[in-house]
C-alpha positions, -999 to +999 in steps of 0.1 A: -055-347+483-059-383+501-034-414+502-049-443+484-045-476+499-035-497+477-055-527+481-089-513+482-100-493+444-093-459+441-130-451+426-145-465+462-119-444+484-130-412+462-165-423+469-160-426+505-145-390+507-176-377+490-199-397+511-184-384+541-186-345+523-220-351+520-232-365+554-212-335+569-226-308+548-195-303+529-220-305+500-254-297+512-290-312+496-293-298+463-259-287+454-238-295+429-211-319+434-176-319+413-177-329+379-160-358+367-132-334+354-130-318+387-131-349+408-100-362+383-083-330+389-089-329+426-080-365+434-053-374+407-073-401+391-084-409+356-119-399+344-131-431+344-123-438+378-143-402+387-170-415+365-174-445+385-175-425+416-204-405+406-222-434+394-215-452+429-232-417+445-261-418+420-271-456+425-266-454+465-293-425+460-268-399+474-270-379+442-289-372+415-282-359+376-294-333+358-287-342+321-265-311+310-264-296+344-242-319+362-246-340+396-263-327+427-270-338+463-300-354+469-331-334+487-327-360+515-297-383+510-295-416+523-268-419+549 
């Protein structure tokens, strides 16, 4: 669990944690990242907030989504 900074949206803070995990290899390329529900539980955030996190990572090219399977780290994530 992270300690949230009041002036920064929570989804941005969680997205930064996830970016770091991808960068440091906690989530290697082509591995599944936590689902919306898993992120919501781990970080104690709303599911809509968790959805924003996954959408941001996908838009940045760090992850991709396989319908029905989940989100995965991109083969060559852009750092």
